[in-house]
C-alpha positions as CSV (number, residue, x, y, z in Angstrom):
1,M,0.0,0.0,0.0
2,N,2.8,2.4,0.8
3,E,4.4,1.8,-2.6
4,V,1.1,2.8,-4.3
5,A,1.0,6.0,-2.3
6,I,4.5,6.9,-3.3
7,K,3.8,6.3,-7.0
8,E,0.8,8.5,-7.0
9,D,2.8,11.3,-5.3
10,F,5.1,11.4,-8.3
11,K,2.5,11.8,-11.1
12,D,3.5,15.4,-11.9
13,S,7.3,14.8,-11.7
14,K,10.1,15.1,-14.2
15,Y,11.8,11.9,-15.4
16,A,15.5,11.4,-16.4
17,T,17.8,8.4,-16.8
18,G,21.4,8.4,-15.4
19,R,24.1,5.9,-16.3
20,R,27.6,5.0,-14.9
21,K,29.6,1.8,-15.6
22,K,27.0,-1.0,-15.7
23,S,24.4,0.9,-13.5
24,I,21.2,2.5,-14.7
25,A,19.2,4.9,-12.5
26,K,15.7,5.9,-13.4
27,I,15.0,9.2,-11.6
28,W,11.6,10.9,-10.8
29,L,12.1,14.4,-9.4
30,K,9.4,16.8,-8.1
31,K,9.1,19.8,-5.8
32,G,8.9,18.7,-2.2
33,S,10.7,18.5,1.1
34,G,14.0,16.8,0.3
35,K,13.2,13.1,0.6
36,I,15.3,10.7,-1.5
37,L,14.0,7.2,-2.0
38,V,16.2,4.5,-3.7
39,N,14.4,1.3,-4.6
40,G,11.7,2.0,-2.0
41,Q,14.3,2.7,0.8
42,N,15.7,5.9,2.2
43,Y,19.0,6.7,0.5
44,N,20.8,6.6,3.9
45,D,19.7,3.0,4.4
46,Y,20.5,1.9,0.8
47,F,24.0,3.6,0.5
48,K,25.9,2.9,3.8
49,R,29.1,4.7,2.8
50,P,29.2,8.4,3.7
51,N,31.0,9.3,0.4
52,H,28.1,7.8,-1.6
53,Q,25.6,9.8,0.5
54,T,27.4,13.1,0.0
55,Q,27.9,12.3,-3.7
56,I,24.1,11.9,-4.2
57,L,23.5,15.3,-2.5
58,K,26.1,17.1,-4.6
59,P,23.8,18.4,-7.4
60,F,21.4,19.9,-4.8
61,E,24.3,21.5,-2.8
62,I,25.7,23.1,-6.0
63,I,22.4,24.8,-6.8
64,N,21.8,25.6,-3.1
65,Q,18.5,23.8,-2.9
66,S,19.1,20.9,-0.6
67,A,15.5,20.5,0.7
68,V,13.4,21.7,-2.3
69,Y,13.1,18.5,-4.4
70,D,11.9,15.0,-3.7
71,V,13.6,12.1,-5.5
72,R,12.3,8.7,-6.3
73,C,14.9,6.4,-7.9
74,S,14.9,2.9,-9.3
75,V,18.5,1.8,-9.7
76,K,19.9,-1.5,-11.0
77,G,23.1,-3.1,-12.2
78,G,26.7,-2.6,-11.1
79,G,27.9,-1.9,-7.6
80,H,27.1,0.9,-5.1
81,T,29.7,3.3,-6.5
82,G,28.3,3.0,-10.1
83,Q,24.8,3.3,-8.8
84,A,25.6,6.5,-6.9
85,G,27.2,7.9,-9.9
86,A,24.3,7.0,-12.1
87,M,21.9,8.7,-9.6
88,V,24.0,11.9,-9.7
89,H,23.9,11.9,-13.5
90,G,20.1,11.3,-13.5
91,I,19.3,13.9,-10.8
92,S,21.3,16.6,-12.6
93,K,19.5,15.8,-15.9
94,A,16.1,16.0,-14.2
95,L,17.1,19.3,-12.5
96,L,17.7,20.7,-16.0
97,L,14.2,19.8,-17.0
98,F,12.9,21.9,-14.1
99,D,15.2,24.9,-14.7
100,S,17.4,25.2,-17.8
101,N,19.3,28.1,-16.3
102,L,21.1,25.6,-14.0
103,K,22.9,24.1,-17.0
104,S,26.1,26.2,-16.8
105,T,26.6,25.6,-13.0
106,L,25.9,21.8,-13.3
107,K,28.0,21.5,-16.5
108,K,30.9,23.4,-14.8
109,E,31.0,20.6,-12.2
110,K,30.7,17.9,-15.0
111,L,27.5,16.4,-13.6
112,T,25.5,16.6,-16.8
113,T,27.8,14.4,-18.9
114,R,28.0,10.7,-18.6
115,D,31.2,9.3,-17.0
116,S,32.2,6.9,-19.8
117,R,35.1,5.2,-17.8
118,A,34.6,1.5,-17.6
119,V,36.7,-1.5,-16.6
120,E,39.3,-2.4,-19.2
121,R,39.1,-6.0,-20.5
122,K,41.7,-8.6,-19.7
123,K,44.0,-9.4,-22.7
124,Y,45.3,-12.9,-23.5
125,G,48.9,-13.6,-22.4
126,H,48.5,-11.1,-19.5
127,R,47.7,-11.7,-15.9
128,K,45.2,-8.7,-15.8
129,A,44.3,-6.0,-18.2
130,R,47.8,-4.5,-18.4
131,R,49.8,-6.6,-15.9
132,S,51.9,-9.1,-17.7
133,F,53.8,-12.2,-16.4
134,Q,57.3,-11.7,-15.1
135,F,59.8,-11.7,-18.0
136,S,62.7,-14.1,-17.7
137,K,65.7,-13.7,-20.1
138,R,67.3,-17.0,-19.2
């Protein structure tokens, strides 16, 4: 029942998708009191590490509106670091839908562009992606 009430609250919200590594975050953003829900949980319960929690709040702190927007997020794939990065990307894209004047401030902090870094694949004949076996001359 609680999940149904939350979905009805976000009918007039803005939607954006954020990505990082293998993670995809679907973000619904609306004017509210500053609640952030991730997969039905409070973001403090879902992300235990303090650096992930501060990373998620970064777009709101940059525009000086910490308790103005409510966020509902569905995130899947990857680990917690990738999921937090995907949320930041999605939140900043959704904020631009509310106010396009924020684009210069969010772009300056590189929050509107997708972080395209991913894990490099392992090559044959190597121990890891770049680490090779020890060379022996004799």
